RONU-720756 format. One line per 5 residues: number of its first residue (from 0); their letters; for each residue x, y, z of N, C-alpha, C. Coordinates in nm, 4 decimals. Layout:
<nodes>
NUM) a) X Y Z X Y Z X Y Z | ...
</nodes>
This chain:
<nodes>
0) xxxxx) 16.8788 -3.4931 6.3923 16.8964 -3.4966 6.5388 17.0006 -3.3948 6.5807 | 17.1086 -3.3868 6.5019 17.2132 -3.2896 6.5334 17.1598 -3.1480 6.5221 | 17.0798 -3.1180 6.4195 17.0238 -2.9835 6.4030 16.9317 -2.9496 6.5196 | 16.8548 -3.0478 6.5652 16.7657 -3.0236 6.6777 16.8449 -2.9930 6.8044 | 16.9558 -3.0595 6.8253 17.0411 -3.0328 6.9421 17.1046 -2.8949 6.9347
5) xxxxx) 17.1444 -2.8542 6.8111 17.2027 -2.7191 6.7960 17.1003 -2.6121 6.8288 | 16.9783 -2.6322 6.7833 16.8725 -2.5348 6.8119 16.8456 -2.5256 6.9609 | 16.8440 -2.6406 7.0299 16.8216 -2.6407 7.1752 16.9351 -2.5660 7.2463 | 17.0581 -2.5876 7.1988 17.1726 -2.5187 7.2586 17.1641 -2.3681 7.2403 | 17.1245 -2.3244 7.1191 17.1102 -2.1807 7.0941 17.0015 -2.1186 7.1818
10) xxxxx) 16.8909 -2.1932 7.1956 16.7823 -2.1409 7.2806 16.8292 -2.1280 7.4248 | 16.9053 -2.2286 7.4742 16.9576 -2.2205 7.6103 17.0542 -2.1035 7.6268 | 17.1395 -2.0836 7.5246 17.2338 -1.9708 7.5316 17.1602 -1.8367 7.5361 | 17.0587 -1.8234 7.4514 16.9793 -1.6998 7.4511 16.9082 -1.6802 7.5852 | 16.8589 -1.7880 7.6411 16.7909 -1.7777 7.7699 16.8856 -1.7362 7.8806
15) xxxxx) 17.0058 -1.7974 7.8808 17.1043 -1.7614 7.9840 17.1473 -1.6155 7.9695 | 17.1699 -1.5724 7.8428 17.2102 -1.4324 7.8206 17.1004 -1.3367 7.8652 | 16.9750 -1.3682 7.8354 16.8642 -1.2815 7.8779 16.8540 -1.2772 8.0301 | 16.8760 -1.3921 8.0946 16.8703 -1.3957 8.2410 16.9826 -1.3115 8.3019 | 17.1024 -1.3230 8.2436 17.2159 -1.2427 8.2952 17.1900 -1.0940 8.2774
20) xxxxx) 17.1382 -1.0569 8.1589 17.1080 -0.9152 8.1347 17.0004 -0.8645 8.2297 | 16.9011 -0.9471 8.2558 16.7955 -0.9063 8.3485 16.8504 -0.8886 8.4891 | 16.9392 -0.9814 8.5308 16.9984 -0.9689 8.6650 17.0841 -0.8432 8.6749 | 17.1666 -0.8180 8.5705 17.2530 -0.6995 8.5727 17.1687 -0.5714 8.5744 | 17.0637 -0.5689 8.4910 16.9767 -0.4508 8.4892 16.9079 -0.4286 8.6223
25) xxxxx) 16.8649 -0.5373 8.6857 16.7985 -0.5254 8.8155 16.8942 -0.4739 8.9218 | 17.0177 -0.5244 8.9188 17.1169 -0.4794 9.0178 17.1486 -0.3310 8.9982 | 17.1657 -0.2882 8.8697 17.1952 -0.1466 8.8445 17.0787 -0.0566 8.8844 | 16.9593 -0.1027 8.8546 16.8416 -0.0236 8.8936 16.8297 -0.0131 9.0452 | 16.8581 -0.1231 9.1123 16.8511 -0.1208 9.2586 16.9566 -0.0273 9.3168
30) xxxxx) 17.0779 -0.0306 9.2591 17.1828 0.0606 9.3070 17.1444 0.2055 9.2821 | 17.0884 0.2347 9.1620 17.0482 0.3724 9.1316 16.9394 0.4199 9.2270 | 16.8431 0.3313 9.2549 16.7354 0.3690 9.3472 16.7912 0.3893 9.4875 | 16.8830 0.3022 9.5280 16.9412 0.3161 9.6615 17.0220 0.4461 9.6721 | 17.0981 0.4782 9.5655 17.1751 0.6034 9.5662 17.0836 0.7247 9.5726
35) xxxxx) 16.9761 0.7199 9.4933 16.8811 0.8307 9.4941 16.8137 0.8460 9.6295 | 16.7764 0.7314 9.6878 16.7123 0.7373 9.8189 16.8093 0.7894 9.9236 | 16.9338 0.7424 9.9156 17.0339 0.7906 10.0101 17.0598 0.9401 9.9957 | 17.0611 0.9883 9.8684 17.0815 1.1320 9.8465 16.9657 1.2124 9.9027 | 16.8451 1.1643 9.8755 16.7290 1.2356 9.9281 16.7244 1.2287 10.0808
40) xxxxx) 16.7658 1.1151 10.1343 16.7675 1.1028 10.2802 16.8692 1.1979 10.3421 | 16.9867 1.2073 10.2767 17.0889 1.2990 10.3285 17.0420 1.4436 10.3191 | 16.9772 1.4765 10.2064 16.9259 1.6127 10.1927 16.8177 1.6426 10.2953 | 16.7295 1.5453 10.3172 16.6236 1.5661 10.4157 16.6819 1.5796 10.5562 | 16.7790 1.4947 10.5881 16.8409 1.5038 10.7202 16.9135 1.6366 10.7385
45) xxxxx) 16.9791 1.6814 10.6314 17.0502 1.8091 10.6387 16.9519 1.9251 10.6539 | 16.8387 1.9173 10.5841 16.7379 2.0230 10.5967 16.6815 2.0278 10.7381 | 16.6612 1.9095 10.7972 16.6104 1.9050 10.9346 16.7133 1.9628 11.0308 | 16.8401 1.9285 11.0114 16.9454 1.9818 11.0988 16.9562 2.1334 11.0860 | 16.9471 2.1841 10.9621 16.9535 2.3297 10.9432 16.8363 2.3997 11.0104
50) xxxxx) 16.7175 2.3414 10.9953 16.6010 2.4010 11.0604 16.6155 2.3980 11.2130 | 16.6726 2.2896 11.2653 16.6930 2.2804 11.4105 16.7933 2.3840 11.4591 | 16.9031 2.4000 11.3830 17.0033 2.5002 11.4215 16.9459 2.6417 11.4142 | 16.8649 2.6685 11.3129 16.8034 2.8008 11.3027 16.7095 2.8258 11.4202 | 16.6375 2.7235 11.4600 16.5490 2.7394 11.5761 16.6298 2.7625 11.7037
55) xxxxx) 16.7443 2.6952 11.7177 16.8277 2.7137 11.8359 16.8848 2.8547 11.8447 | 16.9179 2.9135 11.7287 16.9716 3.0492 11.7314 16.8705 3.1502 11.7836 | 16.7413 3.1200 11.7682 16.6379 3.2125 11.8156 16.5880 3.1790 11.9562 | 16.5987 3.0511 11.9931 16.5389 3.0099 12.1212 16.6407 3.0031 12.2341 | 16.7653 2.9732 12.2036 16.8657 2.9584 12.3087 16.9533 3.0832 12.3155
60) xxxxx) 16.9948 3.1144 12.4366 17.0811 3.2301 12.4594 17.2144 3.1818 12.5152 | 17.3135 3.2677 12.5035 17.4436 3.2329 12.5564 17.5238 3.1453 12.4609 | 17.6157 3.0658 12.5143 17.7021 2.9828 12.4292 17.6276 2.8834 12.3403 | 17.5214 2.8153 12.3868 17.4511 2.7234 12.2943 17.3969 2.7940 12.1694 | 17.3403 2.9127 12.1884 17.2911 2.9861 12.0724 17.4027 3.0305 11.9798
65) xxxxx) 17.5168 3.0697 12.0373 17.6311 3.1108 11.9548 17.6880 2.9926 11.8758 | 17.6963 2.8775 11.9399 17.7461 2.7576 11.8695 17.6526 2.7215 11.7546 | 17.5227 2.7285 11.7804 17.4268 2.6971 11.6741 17.4397 2.7955 11.5580 | 17.4642 2.9235 11.5875 17.4803 3.0224 11.4817 17.6063 2.9952 11.3988 | 17.7149 2.9548 11.4649 17.8389 2.9236 11.3913 17.8182 2.8020 11.3011
70) xxxxx) 17.7553 2.6994 11.3520 17.7308 2.5795 11.2708 17.6386 2.6108 11.1529 | 17.5358 2.6917 11.1756 17.4430 2.7254 11.0684 17.5111 2.8096 10.9596 | 17.5921 2.9064 11.0004 17.6633 2.9872 10.9014 17.7609 2.9046 10.8202 | 17.8273 2.8091 10.8836 17.9212 2.7216 10.8129 17.8492 2.6366 10.7092 | 17.7381 2.5776 10.7457 17.6621 2.4939 10.6529 17.6039 2.5769 10.5378
75) xxxxx) 17.5502 2.6938 10.5710 17.4884 2.7771 10.4677 17.5897 2.8215 10.3632 | 17.7087 2.8614 10.4069 17.8118 2.9068 10.3134 17.8575 2.7947 10.2210 | 17.8809 2.6768 10.2776 17.9269 2.5639 10.1962 17.8175 2.5177 10.0991 | 17.6941 2.5137 10.1453 17.5841 2.4722 10.0569 17.5655 2.5705 9.9414 | 17.5707 2.7009 9.9716 17.5563 2.7997 9.8653 17.6673 2.7914 9.7624
80) xxxxx) 17.7925 2.7710 9.8082 17.9050 2.7593 9.7146 17.8925 2.6339 9.6298 | 17.8507 2.5238 9.6900 17.8359 2.3994 9.6141 17.7272 2.4134 9.5069 | 17.6169 2.4766 9.5410 17.5099 2.4950 9.4424 17.5558 2.5800 9.3248 | 17.6315 2.6857 9.3523 17.6798 2.7723 9.2441 17.7774 2.6971 9.1540 | 17.8699 2.6243 9.2116 17.9701 2.5527 9.1321 17.9055 2.4402 9.0521
85) xxxxx) 17.8148 2.3668 9.1124 17.7502 2.2575 9.0395 17.6601 2.3094 8.9273 | 17.5965 2.4225 8.9476 17.5120 2.4778 8.8414 17.5930 2.5294 8.7233 | 17.7145 2.5782 8.7485 17.7971 2.6281 8.6392 17.8911 2.5265 8.5790 | 17.9000 2.4068 8.6376 17.9922 2.3055 8.5873 17.9605 2.2586 8.4458 | 17.8339 2.2367 8.4053 17.8095 2.1928 8.2662 17.8563 2.2921 8.1610
90) xxxxx) 17.8556 2.4220 8.1908 17.9003 2.5215 8.0942 18.0487 2.5525 8.1052 | 18.1083 2.5302 8.2205 18.2495 2.5629 8.2431 18.3149 2.4473 8.3161 | 18.3973 2.3713 8.2431 18.4621 2.2556 8.3029 18.5674 2.2898 8.4064 | 18.6176 2.4142 8.4036 18.7211 2.4527 8.4998 18.6679 2.4594 8.6425 | 18.5370 2.4675 8.6568 18.4798 2.4689 8.7911 18.4920 2.3341 8.8610
95) xxxxx) 18.5313 2.2289 8.7880 18.5531 2.0996 8.8524 18.6659 2.1056 8.9542 | 18.7731 2.1819 8.9236 18.8815 2.1982 9.0204 18.8327 2.2712 9.1454 | 18.7473 2.3693 9.1248 18.6911 2.4403 9.2402 18.6049 2.3477 9.3248 | 18.5316 2.2584 9.2588 18.4519 2.1611 9.3340 18.5405 2.0657 9.4141 | 18.6546 2.0272 9.3563 18.7471 1.9405 9.4310 18.8012 2.0125 9.5547
100) xxxxx) 18.8367 2.1407 9.5390 18.8827 2.2179 9.6543 18.7711 2.2346 9.7570 | 18.6487 2.2516 9.7085 18.5371 2.2642 9.8011 18.5152 2.1339 9.8778 | 18.5389 2.0200 9.8118 18.5267 1.8931 9.8829 18.6273 1.8816 9.9971 | 18.7511 1.9248 9.9727 18.8505 1.9234 10.0800 18.8127 2.0216 10.1913 | 18.7604 2.1365 10.1502 18.7175 2.2345 10.2494 18.5984 2.1826 10.3291
105) xxxxx) 18.5113 2.1078 10.2625 18.3951 2.0501 10.3306 18.4376 1.9465 10.4346 | 18.5468 1.8737 10.4061 18.5961 1.7765 10.5043 18.6422 1.8476 10.6315 | 18.7141 1.9598 10.6160 18.7547 2.0376 10.7344 18.6321 2.0923 10.8073 | 18.5312 2.1343 10.7288 18.4098 2.1860 10.7909 18.3370 2.0768 10.8688 | 18.3399 1.9530 10.8170 18.2743 1.8429 10.8886 18.3450 1.8154 11.0213
110) xxxxx) 18.4783 1.8192 11.0205 18.5514 1.8001 11.1463 18.5195 1.9118 11.2452 | 18.5142 2.0357 11.1942 18.4829 2.1478 11.2823 18.3403 2.1380 11.3350 | 18.2467 2.0940 11.2509 18.1094 2.0797 11.2966 18.0991 1.9734 11.4058 | 18.1778 1.8653 11.3933 18.1781 1.7639 11.4997 18.2300 1.8210 11.6308 | 18.3357 1.9024 11.6233 18.3884 1.9628 11.7458 18.2872 2.0594 11.8077
115) xxxxx) 18.2179 2.1348 11.7213 18.1171 2.2262 11.7735 17.9996 2.1503 11.8354 | 17.9643 2.0378 11.7749 17.8554 1.9581 11.8309 17.8940 1.8994 11.9676 | 18.0193 1.8575 11.9792 18.0668 1.8087 12.1089 18.0713 1.9203 12.2116 | 18.1148 2.0393 12.1664 18.1208 2.1525 12.2589 17.9805 2.1968 12.3013 | 17.8823 2.1735 12.2141 17.7448 2.2107 12.2461 17.6903 2.1269 12.3610
120) xxxxx) 17.7427 2.0030 12.3751 17.6980 1.9149 12.4842 17.7875 1.9258 12.6073 | 17.8848 2.0155 12.6028 17.9762 2.0319 12.7165 17.9051 2.1030 12.8319 | 17.9040 2.0421 12.9507 17.8357 2.1074 13.0647 17.9156 2.2210 13.1270 | 18.0472 2.2218 13.1066 18.1307 2.3237 13.1692 18.1267 2.4508 13.0843 | 18.0671 2.5548 13.1343 18.0565 2.6791 13.0582 18.1915 2.7480 13.0422
125) xxxxx) 18.2824 2.7282 13.1398 18.4144 2.7899 13.1279 18.4917 2.7306 13.0098 | 18.4824 2.6000 12.9936 18.5508 2.5384 12.8791 18.4872 2.5843 12.7485 | 18.3562 2.5979 12.7459 18.2893 2.6464 12.6252 18.3380 2.7873 12.5894 | 18.3465 2.8725 12.6912 18.3923 3.0098 12.6663 18.5378 3.0133 12.6206 | 18.6197 2.9158 12.6618 18.7602 2.9138 12.6217 18.7789 2.8581 12.4810
130) xxxxx) 18.6990 2.7596 12.4440 18.7164 2.6948 12.3132 18.6386 2.7627 12.2010 | 18.5317 2.8326 12.2339 18.4450 2.8878 12.1298 18.5139 2.9903 12.0395 | 18.5969 3.0840 12.0910 18.6619 3.1793 11.9987 18.7515 3.1120 11.8960 | 18.8253 3.0088 11.9388 18.9123 2.9387 11.8444 18.8309 2.8684 11.7356 | 18.7252 2.8014 11.7753 18.6419 2.7315 11.6775 18.5688 2.8309 11.5860
135) xxxxx) 18.5269 2.9456 11.6394 18.4618 3.0463 11.5551 18.5597 3.1025 11.4518 | 18.6860 3.1211 11.4935 18.7865 3.1721 11.3992 18.8122 3.0716 11.2869 | 18.8172 2.9438 11.3177 18.8321 2.8413 11.2138 18.7114 2.8412 11.1206 | 18.5933 2.8544 11.1773 18.4717 2.8572 11.0945 18.4719 2.9789 11.0017 | 18.5204 3.0930 11.0508 18.5271 3.2122 10.9654 18.6262 3.1934 10.8515
140) xxxxx) 18.7369 3.1262 10.8757 18.8338 3.1005 10.7686 18.7732 3.0105 10.6619 | 18.7043 2.9055 10.7046 18.6409 2.8149 10.6079 18.5310 2.8878 10.5309 | 18.4522 2.9656 10.6032 18.3449 3.0399 10.5374 18.4006 3.1398 10.4370 | 18.5070 3.2097 10.4733 18.5673 3.3072 10.3816 18.6216 3.2387 10.2564 | 18.6851 3.1234 10.2731 18.7373 3.0505 10.1564 18.6239 3.0075 10.0640
145) xxxxx) 18.5158 2.9563 10.1242 18.4023 2.9140 10.0419 18.3373 3.0329 9.9721 | 18.3224 3.1430 10.0417 18.2623 3.2609 9.9797 18.3507 3.3173 9.8690 | 18.4824 3.3110 9.8869 18.5739 3.3594 9.7830 18.5569 3.2796 9.6551 | 18.5489 3.1480 9.6659 18.5273 3.0664 9.5464 18.3904 3.0915 9.4847 | 18.2888 3.1083 9.5686 18.1545 3.1327 9.5156 18.1479 3.2654 9.4406
150) xxxxx) 18.2057 3.3694 9.4985 18.2025 3.4999 9.4323 18.2828 3.4990 9.3025 | 18.3989 3.4285 9.3056 18.4798 3.4197 9.1837 18.4051 3.3449 9.0735 | 18.3360 3.2366 9.1111 18.2588 3.1624 9.0113 18.1436 3.2462 8.9564 | 18.0782 3.3225 9.0426 17.9702 3.4097 8.9956 18.0220 3.5173 8.9002 | 18.1372 3.5775 8.9346 18.1964 3.6784 8.8452 18.2381 3.6168 8.7124
155) xxxxx) 18.2896 3.4939 8.7175 18.3320 3.4268 8.5938 18.2113 3.3986 8.5041 | 18.1034 3.3488 8.5628 17.9840 3.3216 8.4830 17.9233 3.4506 8.4287 | 17.9297 3.5579 8.5092 17.8773 3.6869 8.4626 17.9613 3.7407 8.3465 | 18.0938 3.7234 8.3558 18.1812 3.7698 8.2482 18.1563 3.6904 8.1194 | 18.1422 3.5584 8.1322 18.1133 3.4766 8.0150 17.9794 3.5143 7.9543
160) xxxxx) 17.8814 3.5445 8.0393 17.7499 3.5843 7.9879 17.7591 3.7175 7.9130 | 17.8395 3.8118 7.9643 17.8557 3.9410 7.8962 17.9247 3.9232 7.7619 | 18.0303 3.8398 7.7579 18.0999 3.8165 7.6312 18.0080 3.7503 7.5294 | 17.9321 3.6527 7.5746 17.8396 3.5858 7.4836 17.7312 3.6811 7.4339 | 17.6848 3.7694 7.5229 17.5840 3.8672 7.4825 17.6410 3.9668 7.3815
165) xxxxx) 17.7679 4.0064 7.3989 17.8308 4.0980 7.3031 17.8427 4.0330 7.1658 | 17.8873 3.9071 7.1632 17.8974 3.8375 7.0348 17.7601 3.8196 6.9712 | 17.6618 3.7876 7.0533 17.5271 3.7696 7.0007 17.4709 3.9010 6.9460 | 17.5003 4.0127 7.0124 17.4537 4.1427 6.9638 17.5168 4.1758 6.8287 | 17.6471 4.1477 6.8135 17.7126 4.1722 6.6849 17.6524 4.0858 6.5750
170) xxxxx) 17.6250 3.9596 6.6067 17.5642 3.8729 6.5060 17.4242 3.9209 6.4689 | 17.3490 3.9693 6.5674 17.2146 4.0209 6.5384 17.2224 4.1453 6.4499 | 17.3203 4.2339 6.4757 17.3354 4.3528 6.3916 17.3738 4.3136 6.2489 | 17.4627 4.2153 6.2350 17.4996 4.1692 6.1010 17.3798 4.1099 6.0290 | 17.2995 4.0323 6.1005 17.1812 3.9730 6.0395 17.0798 4.0811 6.0011
175) xxxxx) 17.0659 4.1839 6.0856 16.9744 4.2937 6.0528 17.0213 4.3674 5.9273 | 17.1539 4.3866 5.9139 17.2046 4.4483 5.7918 17.1805 4.3624 5.6696 | 17.1920 4.2310 5.6851 17.1646 4.1421 5.5721 17.0168 4.1436 5.5355 | 16.9293 4.1563 5.6349 16.7860 4.1625 5.6053 16.7480 4.2926 5.5364 | 16.8224 4.4024 5.5641 16.7959 4.5310 5.4980 16.8865 4.5486 5.3768
180) xxxxx) 16.8942 4.4470 5.2933 16.9844 4.4529 5.1786 16.9413 4.5569 5.0779 | 16.8099 4.5915 5.0774 16.7643 4.6891 4.9789 16.8207 4.8289 5.0073 | 16.8555 4.8577 5.1342 16.9143 4.9878 5.1662 17.0495 5.0032 5.0988 | 17.1308 4.9004 5.1078 17.2627 4.9075 5.0460 17.2531 4.9117 4.8944 | 17.1572 4.8342 4.8355 17.1411 4.8374 4.6896 17.0892 4.9727 4.6443
185) xxxxx) 16.9993 5.0358 4.7226 16.9497 5.1670 4.6867 17.0588 5.2717 4.6910 | 17.1463 5.2630 4.7921 17.2558 5.3576 4.7999 17.3504 5.3419 4.6816 | 17.3800 5.2172 4.6430 17.4702 5.1956 4.5302 17.4092 5.2444 4.4003 | 17.2750 5.2201 4.3822 17.2103 5.2651 4.2590 17.2052 5.4170 4.2518 | 17.1779 5.4836 4.3676 17.1765 5.6299 4.3672 17.3146 5.6869 4.3403
190) xxxxx) 17.4177 5.6195 4.3944 17.5534 5.6665 4.3664 17.5870 5.6531 4.2194 | 17.5456 5.5398 4.1562 17.5727 5.5228 4.0131 17.4940 5.6230 3.9307 | 17.3681 5.6523 3.9722 17.2874 5.7504 3.8990 17.3484 5.8887 3.9088 | 17.3953 5.9273 4.0271 17.4587 6.0578 4.0409 17.5869 6.0659 3.9605 | 17.6612 5.9548 3.9536 17.7830 5.9537 3.8728 17.7530 5.9703 3.7255
195) xxxxx) 17.6481 5.9031 3.6753 17.6122 5.9167 3.5338 17.5616 6.0565 3.5037 | 17.4853 6.1182 3.5980 17.4376 6.2551 3.5761 17.5535 6.3523 3.5712 | 17.6513 6.3321 3.6573 17.7670 6.4204 3.6563 17.8447 6.4071 3.5269 | 17.8598 6.2849 3.4753 17.9331 6.2660 3.3491 17.8587 6.3282 3.2327 | 17.7232 6.3171 3.2298 17.6463 6.3780 3.1218 17.6555 6.5295 3.1278
200) xxxxx) 17.6530 6.5858 3.2496 17.6638 6.7298 3.2635 17.7996 6.7797 3.2173 | 17.9040 6.7054 3.2498 18.0377 6.7473 3.2056 18.0500 6.7403 3.0551 | 17.9903 6.6382 2.9926 17.9970 6.6290 2.8455 17.9190 6.7418 2.7795 | 17.8037 6.7806 2.8365 17.7255 6.8901 2.7809 17.8000 7.0220 2.7926 | 17.8647 7.0444 2.9066 17.9390 7.1688 2.9237 18.0573 7.1761 2.8293
205) xxxxx) 18.1221 7.0618 2.8043 18.2337 7.0622 2.7097 18.1847 7.0906 2.5684 | 18.0666 7.0370 2.5325 18.0124 7.0622 2.3993 17.9749 7.2087 2.3819 | 17.9158 7.2708 2.4841 17.8788 7.4114 2.4744 17.9997 7.5006 2.4674 | 18.1041 7.4675 2.5394 18.2254 7.5479 2.5323 18.2899 7.5364 2.3965 | 18.2833 7.4178 2.3335 18.3406 7.4015 2.2005 18.2640 7.4831 2.0976
210) xxxxx) 18.1306 7.4845 2.1069 18.0497 7.5614 2.0115 18.0728 7.7105 2.0283 | 18.0847 7.7570 2.1523 18.1102 7.8999 2.1735 18.2462 7.9393 2.1212 | 18.3439 7.8521 2.1315 18.4773 7.8817 2.0777 18.4760 7.8927 1.9280 | 18.4002 7.8054 1.8606 18.3938 7.8115 1.7146 18.3218 7.9366 1.6679 | 18.2177 7.9843 1.7411 18.1469 8.1069 1.7051 18.2365 8.2272 1.7207
215) xxxxx) 18.3203 8.2288 1.8219 18.4109 8.3414 1.8414 18.5164 8.3467 1.7358 | 18.5632 8.2343 1.6840 18.6683 8.2330 1.5821 18.6159 8.2730 1.4455 | 18.4865 8.2678 1.4235 18.4321 8.3052 1.2916 18.4392 8.4557 1.2678 | 18.4598 8.5378 1.3776 18.4832 8.6820 1.3588 18.3543 8.7594 1.3609 | 18.3692 8.8906 1.3644 18.2543 8.9797 1.3712 18.1948 9.0072 1.2347
220) xxxxx) 18.2602 8.9686 1.1242 18.2107 8.9940 0.9895 18.0844 8.9208 0.9606 | 18.0623 8.8075 1.0249 17.9396 8.7304 1.0020 17.8332 8.7807 1.0961 | 17.7758 8.8959 1.0645 17.6738 8.9559 1.1499 17.5477 8.8759 1.1509 | 17.5139 8.8153 1.0349 17.3941 8.7336 1.0312 17.4046 8.6141 1.1214 | 17.5257 8.5526 1.1269 17.5465 8.4367 1.2166 17.5300 8.4789 1.3596
225) xxxxx) 17.5795 8.5988 1.3978 17.5649 8.6457 1.5352 17.4207 8.6755 1.5665 | 17.3490 8.7297 1.4626 17.2065 8.7581 1.4862 17.1274 8.6315 1.5034 | 17.1638 8.5296 1.4187 17.0936 8.4023 1.4322 17.1212 8.3365 1.5656 | 17.2404 8.3643 1.6256 17.2714 8.3079 1.7566 17.1817 8.3638 1.8638 | 17.1151 8.4799 1.8408 17.0247 8.5357 1.9422 17.0951 8.6384 2.0267
230) xxxxx) 17.0204 8.7440 2.0644 17.0781 8.8491 2.1475 17.0920 8.8018 2.2900 | 17.1881 8.8658 2.3599 17.2101 8.8298 2.4998 17.0941 8.8797 2.5836 | 17.0577 8.8037 2.6820 16.9467 8.8399 2.7705 16.9908 8.9497 2.8661 | 16.9005 9.0493 2.8815 16.9326 9.1636 2.9674 16.9236 9.1244 3.1127 | 17.0136 9.1844 3.1881 17.0119 9.1576 3.3303 16.9263 9.2583 3.4042
235) xxxxx) 16.9217 9.2384 3.5342 16.8376 9.3260 3.6161 16.9082 9.4564 3.6494 | 17.0365 9.4560 3.6648 17.1100 9.5734 3.7122 17.2148 9.6215 3.6134 | 17.2230 9.5638 3.4891 17.3267 9.6081 3.3957 17.2806 9.7221 3.3068 | 17.1563 9.7719 3.3180 17.1076 9.8857 3.2426 17.0563 9.8527 3.1053 | 17.0655 9.7273 3.0604 17.0193 9.6891 2.9271 16.8713 9.6545 2.9327
240) xxxxx) 16.7983 9.6987 2.8305 16.6581 9.6650 2.8223 16.5695 9.7478 2.9115 | 16.6205 9.8602 2.9662 16.5368 9.9428 3.0525 16.4450 10.0304 2.9660 | 16.3245 10.0708 3.0053 16.2354 10.1578 2.9253 16.2922 10.3000 2.9143 | 16.2623 10.3649 2.7996 16.3109 10.5008 2.7761 16.2254 10.6020 2.8505 | 16.2704 10.7323 2.8454 16.1957 10.8372 2.9147 16.0608 10.8607 2.8494
245) xxxxx) 16.0529 10.8504 2.7124 15.9262 10.8692 2.6430 15.8246 10.7632 2.6831 | 15.8739 10.6394 2.6967 15.7826 10.5329 2.7365 15.7325 10.5541 2.8791 | 15.8216 10.6018 2.9644 15.7810 10.6273 3.1012 15.6779 10.7396 3.1094 | 15.6911 10.8490 3.0196 15.5986 10.9630 3.0207 15.4757 10.9405 2.9356 | 15.4697 10.8296 2.8627 15.3557 10.8017 2.7765 15.3526 10.8835 2.6483
250) xxxxx) 15.4682 10.9329 2.6008 15.4758 11.0165 2.4809 15.5305 10.9415 2.3607 | 15.5429 10.8144 2.3714 15.6062 10.7400 2.2614 15.5174 10.7397 2.1385 | 15.3863 10.7166 2.1517 15.2973 10.7083 2.0344 15.2780 10.8440 1.9649 | 15.2510 10.9573 2.0323 15.2373 11.0860 1.9596 15.3627 11.1286 1.8857 | 15.4778 11.1054 1.9448 15.6022 11.1447 1.8765 15.6257 11.0597 1.7527
255) xxxxx) 15.5872 10.9306 1.7632 15.6058 10.8455 1.6444 15.5155 10.8903 1.5308 | 15.3899 10.9335 1.5599 15.3001 10.9804 1.4542 15.3495 11.1113 1.3934 | 15.4016 11.2026 1.4761 15.4550 11.3287 1.4225 15.5729 11.3056 1.3320 | 15.6580 11.2138 1.3680 15.7735 11.1839 1.2829 15.7300 11.1272 1.1497 | 15.6274 11.0427 1.1505 15.5793 10.9872 1.0237 15.5234 11.0985 0.9330
260) xxxxx) 15.4498 11.1979 0.9885 15.3949 11.3074 0.9076 15.5054 11.3959 0.8481 | 15.6106 11.4210 0.9276 15.7209 11.5027 0.8770 15.7984 11.4322 0.7670 | 15.8002 11.2987 0.7706 15.8764 11.2271 0.6672 15.7985 11.2160 0.5373 | 15.6671 11.2501 0.5339 15.5906 11.2432 0.4075 15.6375 11.3511 0.3099 | 15.6525 11.3229 0.1816 15.6950 11.4271 0.0829 15.5832 11.5276 0.0589
265) xxxxx) 15.6194 11.6561 0.0432 15.5202 11.7595 0.0177 15.4730 11.7557 -0.1260 | 15.3484 11.7857 -0.1516 15.2949 11.7795 -0.2905 15.3416 11.9005 -0.3717 | 15.3822 11.8832 -0.5015 15.4311 11.9916 -0.5905 15.3159 12.0721 -0.6485 | 15.3484 12.1881 -0.7287 15.2425 12.2681 -0.7947 15.1758 12.1913 -0.9032 | 15.0512 12.1982 -0.9048 14.9747 12.1270 -1.0077 14.9869 12.1978 -1.1418
270) xx) 14.9839 12.1188 -1.2425 14.9948 12.1763 -1.3765 14.8682 12.2476 -1.4146 | 14.8832 12.3616 -1.4636 14.7663 12.4398 -1.5036 14.7212 12.3953 -1.6347
</nodes>
């Protein structure tokens, strides 16, 4: 009986916990939906107001058209700055301070927009003409401040993008060099081959110089050794190995035959 009561208690506890979780989830979902709907409603209302102000700038003349132009320029500048800062906030946390300053600036802009809206309904044109320059000057100050932050944020994001691109380019060049590893290995192998060829050439030249030194020290008495070493090759302009005058005139063979006949011994008197 006690075990059955414990099981019933556990089931009740689980049921209560599930009910509480369901209620909490429903409340959070309802709040999220309400926030989303409110955001979309505010955006839609703002879009309608901007479209109305743009239409007034083209359709109305005089002070009403000028007031509409000031209000439209104020809204456009603040919206553009907010979009730039919010888009760059995930990559740069320092833009959060700029967003806080923009929120304070937006509060001043809201007060100014209320004054301009009241002035737009003012029937006295003289009062409108007196108040409009002051309100336009305030709107220009707010617009300039918002544009200054927007331009600074754009330059900051552009600078970060350039730095990141430079680092990425260096990494790509390093990776390309690693992929072309055979170029570096080929250069090293060719350098080692040229070094070995140079060392072999130097050893051969040292051996030839040693042999020539030993031949010179043996002296001129060993004519057979010099002959076995081979005669020096004739050059083109040193006069050695040039043809003789007889060879040039074609008289070499007849003169050689005449010399052979003169060298023959003459026959003596025969014995009777």
